[in-house]
Structures are given as structure tokens and as C-alpha cells.
N, C-alpha and C positions, 0 to 999 in steps of 0.2 A: 772261276776265280783261281788265280795262281798264288801259291804261297812259296816264298823263298825261305827255306829252312836254313837257319844259321848254325844252330847246334841241336843235336838230337841224342837223347839217351833214353833209357827205360823210364825213368821217373822225372825227366825234365826235357823240355823242348823250348827252343827259342826260334821264332820265325817272324818274317816281315809279312804284313797283311796289307791288302789293297786300300782299305778305307778305315778312317777313324770311327765311323759309325759301326761298321762290322766288328771292329776291335772292341768297342765298348759293349755291344750286345753280347759278344762271345765272353767277355770278362764277367759280365753279370751272371750268365748262365753257368759258367765254370765255377764261380764262387758259391753257387748253390749246391755243388757236389761235395759231399763230405770227404771224398778221397783226394780232393784238390787242396793242397796246403798253401799254394800261392798262385795267383793268376792276375797279371797286370800288364799294361802296355805302356810304352813310352814313345815319345817322338822327339828326336834331337832338334828338329827344325820344322817349321810349318810346310816347307817344300818337300820334306822327306816322308816316306811311308812309316806308319807306326810299327814298332817292334813289340811283339808279345812274348812274355815268358810265362810258362806254365810248369808248376812243380806238383807232383802227386806223391801219395803214399798209399799203397794197397792196390793200385791199378796203374797201368801205363799212362803216360801223358797223352799219347795218341788216342787211346781208348776214351779218356776223359773228354778230349776234344770231339771225338766222334759222337759220344753221348750228348754233349752240349749242342752240337749241330742238329742232332735228331730231335732234341727237345725244342729247339728254336723252330725247326720245320713243322713239328706237330702243332705248336702254338700258332704259327702263321696260317696253317691249314684251317685250324679251328676259327681263327679270326676271319678268314676269307668266307668260310661257311656261314658264320654268324652275320657277316655283312650282306651276303646274298639273300639271307632270310628276310632282311629288312626291306627289300624291294617290293 
């Protein structure tokens, strides 16, 4: 998946993301992080990609996104393992 970074700073990053579903999942996980002061996405038009804005305090925005992606991956791996146990 490619991200188109629109603005990048230590405590703030704005980027275009491929899918609305991914943007929403990432938003939910980012908002669980106490270092994240703001995480939201917007879409100017249904034919356009969502734009996500993340602001942090105490850790870099890139680190917060990396932590959220790691948490998402961990939860998906657990879900997959639980599903395989059901067979």
C-alpha cells in the first residue's frame, strides 16, 4: 500500500490513504494511543482518496502510526489463529 504524504512534521503528519476502510481502522487504533491528540480522516468527494491527519504529543506522528499498524497486525494475527482453531 502506498501513502502519499502531503505534510510531515515531528508531531503532525497528513497523508492520503488508499481506502476508506483502512483509514477508519487506523483512526480507531490511533485514538487508543494516549500520545495521539488528534486522528481523523476526511474525504472531499467519494471519488477521491481519504486524507488522514494525525497529531501527537510526546512521540512522533510516524511512531504513533507505526505502533497502530503493529497493533492492528497483532490483532489480525490473533483473529486468524482463533479462526483456524474453530476448524
